ZATI-232509 format. One record per residue: residue number from 1; z, y, x of N, C-alpha, C in turn. Coordinates in steps of 0.05 Angstrom, whole numbers, plus 5000, padded with zeros to 4 digits. Layout:
N
@i->NUM | n_z->Z | n_y->Y | n_x->X | ca_z->Z | ca_y->Y | ca_x->X | c_z->Z | c_y->Y | c_x->X $
...
//
This chain:
175
@i->1 | n_z->5024 | n_y->1481 | n_x->5057 | ca_z->5011 | ca_y->1502 | ca_x->5073 | c_z->5013 | c_y->1494 | c_x->5102 $
@i->2 | n_z->4990 | n_y->1496 | n_x->5116 | ca_z->4990 | ca_y->1487 | ca_x->5144 | c_z->4972 | c_y->1507 | c_x->5160 $
@i->3 | n_z->4980 | n_y->1513 | n_x->5184 | ca_z->4964 | ca_y->1529 | ca_x->5202 | c_z->4964 | c_y->1514 | c_x->5229 $
@i->4 | n_z->4940 | n_y->1509 | n_x->5239 | ca_z->4936 | ca_y->1497 | ca_x->5265 | c_z->4922 | c_y->1518 | c_x->5282 $
@i->5 | n_z->4934 | n_y->1524 | n_x->5305 | ca_z->4924 | ca_y->1546 | ca_x->5322 | c_z->4917 | c_y->1534 | c_x->5349 $
@i->6 | n_z->4892 | n_y->1538 | n_x->5357 | ca_z->4882 | ca_y->1527 | ca_x->5382 | c_z->4881 | c_y->1549 | c_x->5403 $
@i->7 | n_z->4894 | n_y->1544 | n_x->5426 | ca_z->4894 | ca_y->1563 | ca_x->5448 | c_z->4884 | c_y->1549 | c_x->5473 $
@i->8 | n_z->4876 | n_y->1564 | n_x->5492 | ca_z->4866 | ca_y->1553 | ca_x->5517 | c_z->4846 | c_y->1572 | c_x->5530 $
@i->9 | n_z->4839 | n_y->1566 | n_x->5554 | ca_z->4821 | ca_y->1583 | ca_x->5569 | c_z->4793 | c_y->1583 | c_x->5556 $
@i->10 | n_z->4778 | n_y->1605 | n_x->5561 | ca_z->4751 | ca_y->1605 | ca_x->5550 | c_z->4735 | c_y->1582 | c_x->5561 $
@i->11 | n_z->4720 | n_y->1569 | n_x->5544 | ca_z->4704 | ca_y->1546 | ca_x->5552 | c_z->4719 | c_y->1520 | c_x->5549 $
@i->12 | n_z->4743 | n_y->1520 | n_x->5539 | ca_z->4758 | ca_y->1495 | ca_x->5537 | c_z->4751 | c_y->1479 | c_x->5512 $
@i->13 | n_z->4736 | n_y->1490 | n_x->5494 | ca_z->4727 | ca_y->1475 | ca_x->5471 | c_z->4742 | c_y->1481 | c_x->5445 $
@i->14 | n_z->4755 | n_y->1504 | n_x->5444 | ca_z->4771 | ca_y->1511 | ca_x->5420 | c_z->4753 | c_y->1512 | c_x->5395 $
@i->15 | n_z->4730 | n_y->1525 | n_x->5397 | ca_z->4713 | ca_y->1526 | ca_x->5374 | c_z->4701 | c_y->1499 | c_x->5367 $
@i->16 | n_z->4693 | n_y->1484 | n_x->5387 | ca_z->4681 | ca_y->1457 | ca_x->5383 | c_z->4701 | c_y->1439 | c_x->5369 $
@i->17 | n_z->4726 | n_y->1438 | n_x->5380 | ca_z->4747 | ca_y->1421 | ca_x->5368 | c_z->4755 | c_y->1432 | c_x->5341 $
@i->18 | n_z->4757 | n_y->1458 | n_x->5338 | ca_z->4765 | ca_y->1470 | ca_x->5313 | c_z->4745 | c_y->1464 | c_x->5291 $
@i->19 | n_z->4720 | n_y->1466 | n_x->5296 | ca_z->4699 | ca_y->1460 | ca_x->5276 | c_z->4700 | c_y->1431 | c_x->5268 $
@i->20 | n_z->4703 | n_y->1413 | n_x->5288 | ca_z->4703 | ca_y->1384 | ca_x->5283 | c_z->4728 | c_y->1377 | c_x->5267 $
@i->21 | n_z->4751 | n_y->1388 | n_x->5274 | ca_z->4775 | ca_y->1383 | ca_x->5259 | c_z->4774 | c_y->1393 | c_x->5230 $
@i->22 | n_z->4762 | n_y->1416 | n_x->5227 | ca_z->4758 | ca_y->1428 | ca_x->5201 | c_z->4740 | c_y->1410 | c_x->5183 $
@i->23 | n_z->4719 | n_y->1399 | n_x->5195 | ca_z->4701 | ca_y->1381 | ca_x->5180 | c_z->4716 | c_y->1356 | c_x->5171 $
@i->24 | n_z->4733 | n_y->1346 | n_x->5188 | ca_z->4748 | ca_y->1321 | ca_x->5181 | c_z->4771 | c_y->1326 | c_x->5161 $
@i->25 | n_z->4783 | n_y->1349 | n_x->5163 | ca_z->4807 | ca_y->1354 | ca_x->5146 | c_z->4801 | c_y->1370 | c_x->5121 $
@i->26 | n_z->4779 | n_y->1384 | n_x->5121 | ca_z->4773 | ca_y->1402 | ca_x->5098 | c_z->4787 | c_y->1429 | c_x->5099 $
@i->27 | n_z->4802 | n_y->1433 | n_x->5121 | ca_z->4815 | ca_y->1459 | ca_x->5124 | c_z->4795 | c_y->1479 | c_x->5134 $
@i->28 | n_z->4799 | n_y->1504 | n_x->5126 | ca_z->4781 | ca_y->1526 | ca_x->5134 | c_z->4784 | c_y->1531 | c_x->5164 $
@i->29 | n_z->4762 | n_y->1537 | n_x->5177 | ca_z->4763 | ca_y->1543 | ca_x->5206 | c_z->4756 | c_y->1572 | c_x->5210 $
@i->30 | n_z->4772 | n_y->1585 | n_x->5227 | ca_z->4767 | ca_y->1613 | ca_x->5235 | c_z->4768 | c_y->1615 | c_x->5265 $
@i->31 | n_z->4746 | n_y->1624 | n_x->5277 | ca_z->4745 | ca_y->1631 | ca_x->5305 | c_z->4753 | c_y->1661 | c_x->5306 $
@i->32 | n_z->4774 | n_y->1668 | n_x->5320 | ca_z->4784 | ca_y->1696 | ca_x->5320 | c_z->4763 | c_y->1715 | c_x->5330 $
@i->33 | n_z->4748 | n_y->1708 | n_x->5351 | ca_z->4727 | ca_y->1726 | ca_x->5361 | c_z->4705 | c_y->1730 | c_x->5339 $
@i->34 | n_z->4698 | n_y->1709 | n_x->5326 | ca_z->4677 | ca_y->1712 | ca_x->5304 | c_z->4688 | c_y->1729 | c_x->5282 $
@i->35 | n_z->4713 | n_y->1725 | n_x->5275 | ca_z->4726 | ca_y->1741 | ca_x->5254 | c_z->4725 | c_y->1771 | c_x->5261 $
@i->36 | n_z->4732 | n_y->1777 | n_x->5286 | ca_z->4731 | ca_y->1805 | ca_x->5296 | c_z->4702 | c_y->1816 | c_x->5294 $
@i->37 | n_z->4683 | n_y->1800 | n_x->5303 | ca_z->4655 | ca_y->1808 | ca_x->5303 | c_z->4646 | c_y->1814 | c_x->5274 $
@i->38 | n_z->4653 | n_y->1797 | n_x->5256 | ca_z->4645 | ca_y->1801 | ca_x->5228 | c_z->4658 | c_y->1825 | c_x->5215 $
@i->39 | n_z->4682 | n_y->1830 | n_x->5223 | ca_z->4696 | ca_y->1854 | ca_x->5212 | c_z->4686 | c_y->1880 | c_x->5224 $
@i->40 | n_z->4680 | n_y->1879 | n_x->5250 | ca_z->4672 | ca_y->1903 | ca_x->5265 | c_z->4642 | c_y->1907 | c_x->5265 $
@i->41 | n_z->4627 | n_y->1887 | n_x->5257 | ca_z->4597 | ca_y->1888 | ca_x->5258 | c_z->4587 | c_y->1894 | c_x->5286 $
@i->42 | n_z->4601 | n_y->1883 | n_x->5306 | ca_z->4593 | ca_y->1884 | ca_x->5334 | c_z->4602 | c_y->1859 | c_x->5348 $
@i->43 | n_z->4589 | n_y->1852 | n_x->5369 | ca_z->4598 | ca_y->1829 | ca_x->5385 | c_z->4622 | c_y->1837 | c_x->5402 $
@i->44 | n_z->4636 | n_y->1817 | n_x->5411 | ca_z->4659 | ca_y->1822 | ca_x->5429 | c_z->4649 | c_y->1836 | c_x->5454 $
@i->45 | n_z->4626 | n_y->1827 | n_x->5464 | ca_z->4614 | ca_y->1840 | ca_x->5488 | c_z->4609 | c_y->1870 | c_x->5483 $
@i->46 | n_z->4599 | n_y->1877 | n_x->5459 | ca_z->4594 | ca_y->1905 | ca_x->5453 | c_z->4620 | c_y->1921 | c_x->5451 $
@i->47 | n_z->4640 | n_y->1908 | n_x->5439 | ca_z->4666 | ca_y->1922 | ca_x->5436 | c_z->4678 | c_y->1927 | c_x->5464 $
@i->48 | n_z->4677 | n_y->1907 | n_x->5482 | ca_z->4687 | ca_y->1910 | ca_x->5509 | c_z->4672 | c_y->1933 | c_x->5523 $
@i->49 | n_z->4645 | n_y->1933 | n_x->5520 | ca_z->4629 | ca_y->1953 | ca_x->5534 | c_z->4634 | c_y->1981 | c_x->5523 $
@i->50 | n_z->4637 | n_y->1983 | n_x->5497 | ca_z->4641 | ca_y->2010 | ca_x->5485 | c_z->4669 | c_y->2020 | c_x->5486 $
@i->51 | n_z->4689 | n_y->2002 | n_x->5483 | ca_z->4716 | ca_y->2011 | ca_x->5480 | c_z->4735 | c_y->2002 | c_x->5503 $
@i->52 | n_z->4727 | n_y->1982 | n_x->5518 | ca_z->4743 | ca_y->1972 | ca_x->5539 | c_z->4762 | c_y->1949 | c_x->5530 $
@i->53 | n_z->4774 | n_y->1936 | n_x->5549 | ca_z->4791 | ca_y->1912 | ca_x->5542 | c_z->4816 | c_y->1920 | c_x->5527 $
@i->54 | n_z->4828 | n_y->1942 | n_x->5535 | ca_z->4853 | ca_y->1950 | ca_x->5522 | c_z->4849 | c_y->1955 | c_x->5492 $
@i->55 | n_z->4828 | n_y->1969 | n_x->5485 | ca_z->4822 | ca_y->1974 | ca_x->5456 | c_z->4816 | c_y->1947 | c_x->5442 $
@i->56 | n_z->4801 | n_y->1930 | n_x->5456 | ca_z->4794 | ca_y->1904 | ca_x->5444 | c_z->4820 | c_y->1888 | c_x->5439 $
@i->57 | n_z->4839 | n_y->1888 | n_x->5457 | ca_z->4863 | ca_y->1872 | ca_x->5454 | c_z->4880 | c_y->1883 | c_x->5431 $
@i->58 | n_z->4880 | n_y->1909 | n_x->5426 | ca_z->4895 | ca_y->1920 | ca_x->5403 | c_z->4881 | c_y->1911 | c_x->5377 $
@i->59 | n_z->4855 | n_y->1912 | n_x->5377 | ca_z->4840 | ca_y->1903 | ca_x->5354 | c_z->4845 | c_y->1873 | c_x->5349 $
@i->60 | n_z->4844 | n_y->1857 | n_x->5370 | ca_z->4849 | ca_y->1829 | ca_x->5369 | c_z->4877 | c_y->1823 | c_x->5357 $
@i->61 | n_z->4896 | n_y->1838 | n_x->5366 | ca_z->4924 | ca_y->1835 | ca_x->5357 | c_z->4925 | c_y->1839 | c_x->5326 $
@i->62 | n_z->4913 | n_y->1860 | n_x->5317 | ca_z->4913 | ca_y->1866 | ca_x->5288 | c_z->4898 | c_y->1844 | c_x->5272 $
@i->63 | n_z->4875 | n_y->1836 | n_x->5282 | ca_z->4860 | ca_y->1815 | ca_x->5267 | c_z->4874 | c_y->1788 | c_x->5268 $
@i->64 | n_z->4888 | n_y->1782 | n_x->5290 | ca_z->4904 | ca_y->1758 | ca_x->5292 | c_z->4925 | c_y->1757 | c_x->5271 $
@i->65 | n_z->4938 | n_y->1780 | n_x->5267 | ca_z->4959 | ca_y->1781 | ca_x->5246 | c_z->4948 | c_y->1778 | c_x->5218 $
@i->66 | n_z->4923 | n_y->1784 | n_x->5214 | ca_z->4910 | ca_y->1779 | ca_x->5188 | c_z->4905 | c_y->1749 | c_x->5185 $
@i->67 | n_z->4890 | n_y->1738 | n_x->5204 | ca_z->4881 | ca_y->1710 | ca_x->5202 | c_z->4905 | c_y->1690 | c_x->5202 $
@i->68 | n_z->4926 | n_y->1696 | n_x->5217 | ca_z->4949 | ca_y->1678 | ca_x->5219 | c_z->4966 | c_y->1678 | c_x->5194 $
@i->69 | n_z->4959 | n_y->1694 | n_x->5175 | ca_z->4973 | ca_y->1694 | ca_x->5149 | c_z->4958 | c_y->1677 | c_x->5129 $
@i->70 | n_z->4934 | n_y->1669 | n_x->5135 | ca_z->4919 | ca_y->1652 | ca_x->5117 | c_z->4932 | c_y->1624 | c_x->5115 $
@i->71 | n_z->4928 | n_y->1610 | n_x->5094 | ca_z->4940 | ca_y->1584 | ca_x->5090 | c_z->4920 | c_y->1562 | c_x->5093 $
@i->72 | n_z->4930 | n_y->1539 | n_x->5103 | ca_z->4913 | ca_y->1515 | ca_x->5107 | c_z->4888 | c_y->1522 | c_x->5123 $
@i->73 | n_z->4893 | n_y->1531 | n_x->5148 | ca_z->4871 | ca_y->1540 | ca_x->5165 | c_z->4874 | c_y->1528 | c_x->5193 $
@i->74 | n_z->4852 | n_y->1528 | n_x->5207 | ca_z->4851 | ca_y->1522 | ca_x->5235 | c_z->4840 | c_y->1547 | c_x->5248 $
@i->75 | n_z->4855 | n_y->1557 | n_x->5268 | ca_z->4847 | ca_y->1582 | ca_x->5281 | c_z->4842 | c_y->1577 | c_x->5310 $
@i->76 | n_z->4819 | n_y->1585 | n_x->5320 | ca_z->4812 | ca_y->1584 | ca_x->5348 | c_z->4816 | c_y->1612 | c_x->5359 $
@i->77 | n_z->4835 | n_y->1615 | n_x->5378 | ca_z->4840 | ca_y->1641 | ca_x->5390 | c_z->4823 | c_y->1645 | c_x->5414 $
@i->78 | n_z->4818 | n_y->1670 | n_x->5421 | ca_z->4804 | ca_y->1676 | ca_x->5446 | c_z->4822 | c_y->1668 | c_x->5469 $
@i->79 | n_z->4810 | n_y->1664 | n_x->5492 | ca_z->4825 | ca_y->1654 | ca_x->5515 | c_z->4848 | c_y->1672 | c_x->5523 $
@i->80 | n_z->4845 | n_y->1698 | n_x->5519 | ca_z->4866 | ca_y->1717 | ca_x->5527 | c_z->4886 | c_y->1723 | c_x->5505 $
@i->81 | n_z->4880 | n_y->1716 | n_x->5481 | ca_z->4897 | ca_y->1723 | ca_x->5458 | c_z->4926 | c_y->1717 | c_x->5462 $
@i->82 | n_z->4934 | n_y->1693 | n_x->5472 | ca_z->4963 | ca_y->1687 | ca_x->5475 | c_z->4976 | c_y->1704 | c_x->5497 $
@i->83 | n_z->4961 | n_y->1717 | n_x->5514 | ca_z->4972 | ca_y->1730 | ca_x->5538 | c_z->4978 | c_y->1760 | c_x->5534 $
@i->84 | n_z->4974 | n_y->1770 | n_x->5510 | ca_z->4978 | ca_y->1798 | ca_x->5506 | c_z->4999 | c_y->1803 | c_x->5483 $
@i->85 | n_z->5013 | n_y->1825 | n_x->5486 | ca_z->5033 | ca_y->1833 | ca_x->5466 | c_z->5053 | c_y->1809 | c_x->5463 $
@i->86 | n_z->5061 | n_y->1804 | n_x->5438 | ca_z->5079 | ca_y->1781 | ca_x->5433 | c_z->5063 | c_y->1759 | c_x->5419 $
@i->87 | n_z->5037 | n_y->1758 | n_x->5424 | ca_z->5019 | ca_y->1740 | ca_x->5408 | c_z->5028 | c_y->1711 | c_x->5409 $
@i->88 | n_z->5035 | n_y->1701 | n_x->5432 | ca_z->5042 | ca_y->1672 | ca_x->5434 | c_z->5067 | c_y->1666 | c_x->5418 $
@i->89 | n_z->5087 | n_y->1684 | n_x->5420 | ca_z->5112 | ca_y->1679 | ca_x->5404 | c_z->5105 | c_y->1681 | c_x->5374 $
@i->90 | n_z->5089 | n_y->1700 | n_x->5367 | ca_z->5081 | ca_y->1703 | ca_x->5338 | c_z->5067 | c_y->1678 | c_x->5329 $
@i->91 | n_z->5047 | n_y->1668 | n_x->5345 | ca_z->5032 | ca_y->1644 | ca_x->5337 | c_z->5051 | c_y->1620 | c_x->5334 $
@i->92 | n_z->5070 | n_y->1618 | n_x->5351 | ca_z->5089 | ca_y->1595 | ca_x->5350 | c_z->5105 | c_y->1595 | c_x->5324 $
@i->93 | n_z->5109 | n_y->1618 | n_x->5313 | ca_z->5123 | ca_y->1620 | ca_x->5288 | c_z->5105 | c_y->1615 | c_x->5264 $
@i->94 | n_z->5079 | n_y->1618 | n_x->5268 | ca_z->5060 | ca_y->1616 | ca_x->5245 | c_z->5050 | c_y->1588 | c_x->5240 $
@i->95 | n_z->5050 | n_y->1571 | n_x->5260 | ca_z->5040 | ca_y->1544 | ca_x->5255 | c_z->5042 | c_y->1526 | c_x->5280 $
@i->96 | n_z->5027 | n_y->1505 | n_x->5279 | ca_z->5026 | ca_y->1486 | ca_x->5302 | c_z->5006 | c_y->1496 | c_x->5323 $
@i->97 | n_z->5017 | n_y->1504 | n_x->5346 | ca_z->5000 | ca_y->1514 | ca_x->5367 | c_z->4993 | c_y->1491 | c_x->5386 $
@i->98 | n_z->4967 | n_y->1488 | n_x->5391 | ca_z->4957 | ca_y->1467 | ca_x->5409 | c_z->4942 | c_y->1480 | c_x->5432 $
@i->99 | n_z->4951 | n_y->1473 | n_x->5456 | ca_z->4938 | ca_y->1482 | ca_x->5481 | c_z->4916 | c_y->1462 | c_x->5488 $
@i->100 | n_z->4891 | n_y->1470 | n_x->5488 | ca_z->4869 | ca_y->1453 | ca_x->5497 | c_z->4867 | c_y->1457 | c_x->5527 $
@i->101 | n_z->4877 | n_y->1438 | n_x->5542 | ca_z->4880 | ca_y->1441 | ca_x->5571 | c_z->4855 | c_y->1428 | c_x->5585 $
@i->102 | n_z->4843 | n_y->1444 | n_x->5603 | ca_z->4820 | ca_y->1434 | ca_x->5618 | c_z->4824 | c_y->1443 | c_x->5647 $
@i->103 | n_z->4813 | n_y->1428 | n_x->5665 | ca_z->4814 | ca_y->1434 | ca_x->5694 | c_z->4796 | c_y->1458 | c_x->5700 $
@i->104 | n_z->4801 | n_y->1472 | n_x->5722 | ca_z->4782 | ca_y->1493 | ca_x->5730 | c_z->4754 | c_y->1483 | c_x->5734 $
@i->105 | n_z->4751 | n_y->1459 | n_x->5744 | ca_z->4724 | ca_y->1447 | ca_x->5748 | c_z->4709 | c_y->1443 | c_x->5721 $
@i->106 | n_z->4723 | n_y->1433 | n_x->5701 | ca_z->4711 | ca_y->1429 | ca_x->5675 | c_z->4704 | c_y->1456 | c_x->5663 $
@i->107 | n_z->4722 | n_y->1475 | n_x->5665 | ca_z->4718 | ca_y->1502 | ca_x->5654 | c_z->4694 | c_y->1515 | c_x->5667 $
@i->108 | n_z->4692 | n_y->1512 | n_x->5694 | ca_z->4670 | ca_y->1523 | ca_x->5709 | c_z->4643 | c_y->1512 | c_x->5698 $
@i->109 | n_z->4642 | n_y->1486 | n_x->5694 | ca_z->4617 | ca_y->1474 | ca_x->5684 | c_z->4609 | c_y->1484 | c_x->5657 $
@i->110 | n_z->4629 | n_y->1487 | n_x->5639 | ca_z->4624 | ca_y->1497 | ca_x->5612 | c_z->4616 | c_y->1526 | c_x->5613 $
@i->111 | n_z->4630 | n_y->1542 | n_x->5629 | ca_z->4625 | ca_y->1571 | ca_x->5629 | c_z->4600 | c_y->1579 | c_x->5644 $
@i->112 | n_z->4592 | n_y->1563 | n_x->5663 | ca_z->4568 | ca_y->1568 | ca_x->5678 | c_z->4544 | c_y->1570 | c_x->5660 $
@i->113 | n_z->4544 | n_y->1553 | n_x->5639 | ca_z->4522 | ca_y->1552 | ca_x->5620 | c_z->4522 | c_y->1576 | c_x->5602 $
@i->114 | n_z->4545 | n_y->1589 | n_x->5597 | ca_z->4547 | ca_y->1610 | ca_x->5577 | c_z->4558 | c_y->1636 | c_x->5588 $
@i->115 | n_z->4557 | n_y->1640 | n_x->5614 | ca_z->4571 | ca_y->1663 | ca_x->5625 | c_z->4559 | c_y->1690 | c_x->5616 $
@i->116 | n_z->4534 | n_y->1691 | n_x->5609 | ca_z->4522 | ca_y->1716 | ca_x->5601 | c_z->4534 | c_y->1725 | c_x->5574 $
@i->117 | n_z->4546 | n_y->1707 | n_x->5559 | ca_z->4558 | ca_y->1714 | ca_x->5533 | c_z->4587 | c_y->1723 | c_x->5536 $
@i->118 | n_z->4598 | n_y->1721 | n_x->5560 | ca_z->4626 | ca_y->1726 | ca_x->5564 | c_z->4629 | c_y->1753 | c_x->5579 $
@i->119 | n_z->4640 | n_y->1773 | n_x->5567 | ca_z->4642 | ca_y->1799 | ca_x->5580 | c_z->4657 | c_y->1799 | c_x->5606 $
@i->120 | n_z->4677 | n_y->1782 | n_x->5609 | ca_z->4693 | ca_y->1782 | ca_x->5634 | c_z->4679 | c_y->1766 | c_x->5656 $
@i->121 | n_z->4657 | n_y->1752 | n_x->5650 | ca_z->4644 | ca_y->1735 | ca_x->5670 | c_z->4615 | c_y->1743 | c_x->5677 $
@i->122 | n_z->4603 | n_y->1760 | n_x->5661 | ca_z->4574 | ca_y->1763 | ca_x->5662 | c_z->4563 | c_y->1772 | c_x->5689 $
@i->123 | n_z->4577 | n_y->1786 | n_x->5706 | ca_z->4567 | ca_y->1796 | ca_x->5731 | c_z->4576 | c_y->1780 | c_x->5755 $
@i->124 | n_z->4588 | n_y->1757 | n_x->5751 | ca_z->4599 | ca_y->1742 | ca_x->5774 | c_z->4579 | c_y->1721 | c_x->5784 $
@i->125 | n_z->4579 | n_y->1718 | n_x->5811 | ca_z->4563 | ca_y->1697 | ca_x->5823 | c_z->4578 | c_y->1670 | c_x->5818 $
@i->126 | n_z->4565 | n_y->1648 | n_x->5825 | ca_z->4577 | ca_y->1622 | ca_x->5820 | c_z->4604 | c_y->1619 | c_x->5836 $
@i->127 | n_z->4604 | n_y->1628 | n_x->5861 | ca_z->4629 | ca_y->1626 | ca_x->5877 | c_z->4650 | c_y->1644 | c_x->5865 $
@i->128 | n_z->4643 | n_y->1669 | n_x->5857 | ca_z->4662 | ca_y->1687 | ca_x->5845 | c_z->4673 | c_y->1675 | c_x->5818 $
@i->129 | n_z->4655 | n_y->1661 | n_x->5804 | ca_z->4663 | ca_y->1650 | ca_x->5778 | c_z->4684 | c_y->1628 | c_x->5782 $
@i->130 | n_z->4680 | n_y->1610 | n_x->5800 | ca_z->4700 | ca_y->1589 | ca_x->5804 | c_z->4727 | c_y->1600 | c_x->5814 $
@i->131 | n_z->4725 | n_y->1620 | n_x->5832 | ca_z->4750 | ca_y->1633 | ca_x->5841 | c_z->4764 | c_y->1648 | c_x->5818 $
@i->132 | n_z->4749 | n_y->1662 | n_x->5802 | ca_z->4760 | ca_y->1676 | ca_x->5779 | c_z->4773 | c_y->1657 | c_x->5760 $
@i->133 | n_z->4760 | n_y->1636 | n_x->5753 | ca_z->4771 | ca_y->1616 | ca_x->5734 | c_z->4797 | c_y->1605 | c_x->5744 $
@i->134 | n_z->4797 | n_y->1597 | n_x->5769 | ca_z->4821 | ca_y->1584 | ca_x->5781 | c_z->4844 | c_y->1604 | c_x->5781 $
@i->135 | n_z->4840 | n_y->1628 | n_x->5790 | ca_z->4861 | ca_y->1649 | ca_x->5791 | c_z->4870 | c_y->1657 | c_x->5763 $
@i->136 | n_z->4851 | n_y->1662 | n_x->5746 | ca_z->4857 | ca_y->1671 | ca_x->5719 | c_z->4871 | c_y->1650 | c_x->5702 $
@i->137 | n_z->4863 | n_y->1625 | n_x->5705 | ca_z->4876 | ca_y->1603 | ca_x->5691 | c_z->4905 | c_y->1601 | c_x->5700 $
@i->138 | n_z->4910 | n_y->1603 | n_x->5726 | ca_z->4937 | ca_y->1601 | ca_x->5736 | c_z->4955 | c_y->1624 | c_x->5724 $
@i->139 | n_z->4943 | n_y->1648 | n_x->5720 | ca_z->4958 | ca_y->1670 | ca_x->5709 | c_z->4964 | c_y->1665 | c_x->5679 $
@i->140 | n_z->4946 | n_y->1652 | n_x->5665 | ca_z->4949 | ca_y->1648 | ca_x->5636 | c_z->4964 | c_y->1623 | c_x->5629 $
@i->141 | n_z->4965 | n_y->1604 | n_x->5647 | ca_z->4978 | ca_y->1578 | ca_x->5642 | c_z->5006 | c_y->1581 | c_x->5631 $
@i->142 | n_z->5023 | n_y->1599 | n_x->5641 | ca_z->5050 | ca_y->1601 | ca_x->5629 | c_z->5050 | c_y->1607 | c_x->5599 $
@i->143 | n_z->5031 | n_y->1623 | n_x->5591 | ca_z->5029 | ca_y->1629 | ca_x->5562 | c_z->5020 | c_y->1605 | c_x->5547 $
@i->144 | n_z->4999 | n_y->1592 | n_x->5556 | ca_z->4988 | ca_y->1568 | ca_x->5543 | c_z->5009 | c_y->1546 | c_x->5541 $
@i->145 | n_z->5025 | n_y->1543 | n_x->5562 | ca_z->5045 | ca_y->1522 | ca_x->5562 | c_z->5067 | c_y->1525 | c_x->5541 $
@i->146 | n_z->5068 | n_y->1548 | n_x->5528 | ca_z->5088 | ca_y->1553 | ca_x->5507 | c_z->5079 | c_y->1539 | c_x->5481 $
@i->147 | n_z->5055 | n_y->1528 | n_x->5480 | ca_z->5045 | ca_y->1515 | ca_x->5456 | c_z->5063 | c_y->1491 | c_x->5449 $
@i->148 | n_z->5063 | n_y->1484 | n_x->5424 | ca_z->5078 | ca_y->1461 | ca_x->5414 | c_z->5067 | c_y->1435 | c_x->5425 $
@i->149 | n_z->5041 | n_y->1434 | n_x->5428 | ca_z->5027 | ca_y->1409 | ca_x->5437 | c_z->5006 | c_y->1416 | c_x->5458 $
@i->150 | n_z->5000 | n_y->1396 | n_x->5475 | ca_z->4979 | ca_y->1399 | ca_x->5495 | c_z->4960 | c_y->1376 | c_x->5492 $
@i->151 | n_z->4934 | n_y->1382 | n_x->5491 | ca_z->4913 | ca_y->1362 | ca_x->5489 | c_z->4894 | c_y->1366 | c_x->5513 $
@i->152 | n_z->4892 | n_y->1345 | n_x->5530 | ca_z->4873 | ca_y->1346 | ca_x->5552 | c_z->4845 | c_y->1344 | c_x->5542 $
@i->153 | n_z->4828 | n_y->1363 | n_x->5549 | ca_z->4801 | ca_y->1364 | ca_x->5539 | c_z->4780 | c_y->1364 | c_x->5562 $
@i->154 | n_z->4788 | n_y->1351 | n_x->5584 | ca_z->4769 | ca_y->1349 | ca_x->5606 | c_z->4745 | c_y->1331 | c_x->5600 $
@i->155 | n_z->4746 | n_y->1317 | n_x->5577 | ca_z->4725 | ca_y->1297 | ca_x->5571 | c_z->4707 | c_y->1305 | c_x->5548 $
@i->156 | n_z->4705 | n_y->1330 | n_x->5542 | ca_z->4689 | ca_y->1338 | ca_x->5519 | c_z->4659 | c_y->1341 | c_x->5525 $
@i->157 | n_z->4647 | n_y->1321 | n_x->5537 | ca_z->4619 | ca_y->1324 | ca_x->5546 | c_z->4599 | c_y->1310 | c_x->5528 $
@i->158 | n_z->4608 | n_y->1297 | n_x->5506 | ca_z->4589 | ca_y->1286 | ca_x->5487 | c_z->4603 | c_y->1283 | c_x->5460 $
@i->159 | n_z->4588 | n_y->1277 | n_x->5439 | ca_z->4598 | ca_y->1277 | ca_x->5412 | c_z->4621 | c_y->1256 | c_x->5409 $
@i->160 | n_z->4618 | n_y->1232 | n_x->5420 | ca_z->4638 | ca_y->1212 | ca_x->5417 | c_z->4665 | c_y->1220 | c_x->5430 $
@i->161 | n_z->4664 | n_y->1234 | n_x->5452 | ca_z->4688 | ca_y->1243 | ca_x->5465 | c_z->4701 | c_y->1266 | c_x->5450 $
@i->162 | n_z->4685 | n_y->1282 | n_x->5437 | ca_z->4696 | ca_y->1303 | ca_x->5420 | c_z->4710 | c_y->1290 | c_x->5396 $
@i->163 | n_z->4697 | n_y->1270 | n_x->5385 | ca_z->4708 | ca_y->1256 | ca_x->5362 | c_z->4735 | c_y->1243 | c_x->5370 $
@i->164 | n_z->4736 | n_y->1231 | n_x->5394 | ca_z->4761 | ca_y->1219 | ca_x->5404 | c_z->4783 | c_y->1240 | c_x->5407 $
@i->165 | n_z->4776 | n_y->1263 | n_x->5417 | ca_z->4795 | ca_y->1285 | ca_x->5421 | c_z->4806 | c_y->1294 | c_x->5394 $
@i->166 | n_z->4788 | n_y->1296 | n_x->5374 | ca_z->4797 | ca_y->1304 | ca_x->5347 | c_z->4816 | c_y->1283 | c_x->5336 $
@i->167 | n_z->4810 | n_y->1258 | n_x->5340 | ca_z->4827 | ca_y->1236 | ca_x->5331 | c_z->4855 | c_y->1238 | c_x->5344 $
@i->168 | n_z->4855 | n_y->1244 | n_x->5370 | ca_z->4881 | ca_y->1247 | ca_x->5384 | c_z->4896 | c_y->1271 | c_x->5372 $
@i->169 | n_z->4882 | n_y->1292 | n_x->5367 | ca_z->4895 | ca_y->1316 | ca_x->5356 | c_z->4906 | c_y->1310 | c_x->5328 $
@i->170 | n_z->4891 | n_y->1296 | n_x->5312 | ca_z->4900 | ca_y->1289 | ca_x->5285 | c_z->4926 | c_y->1272 | c_x->5286 $
@i->171 | n_z->4926 | n_y->1253 | n_x->5305 | ca_z->4950 | ca_y->1236 | ca_x->5308 | c_z->4974 | c_y->1253 | c_x->5318 $
@i->172 | n_z->4968 | n_y->1271 | n_x->5337 | ca_z->4989 | ca_y->1288 | ca_x->5348 | c_z->5002 | c_y->1305 | c_x->5326 $
@i->173 | n_z->4985 | n_y->1315 | n_x->5308 | ca_z->4995 | ca_y->1333 | ca_x->5287 | c_z->5001 | c_y->1319 | c_x->5260 $
@i->174 | n_z->4998 | n_y->1293 | n_x->5260 | ca_z->5003 | ca_y->1277 | ca_x->5235 | c_z->4985 | c_y->1286 | c_x->5212 $
@i->175 | n_z->4960 | n_y->1289 | n_x->5218 | ca_z->4940 | ca_y->1298 | ca_x->5197 | c_z->4926 | c_y->1275 | c_x->5185 $
//
């Protein structure tokens, strides 16, 4: 029985790496946000808009405790998941936690393309976005650093580099 849990800031590639690792290992992949959306029949953005962040975080906590009990899985957590309640300590007890670490510049480039899909970013200008990422990442870094492993993902800009990162991760985790 194995659980691999991917944490990191939004846009760091948790879903991309998780899917690729799942394909190579045959382990089931669960993106926590997608799991919440399928259970609630609403998008994360809709949940944020209708219920607010506090209600979303409680829901996320409950769904995390469901998914983290599954066996032989790869779980991609939302960027804020490790930073609320006792989530990071809980995850550390459930499996191998890997922090996908990316620089603010890399995150900015990734998020600029998808900011309309992110409830915490949708109304920000480009300058506000880079400031937000830099400040927010610094606040979350202490939680992410509690992971068992750190994988630098500043190079996930093409398929070969994603494949290389997955190979590094497999070696790191002895998969």
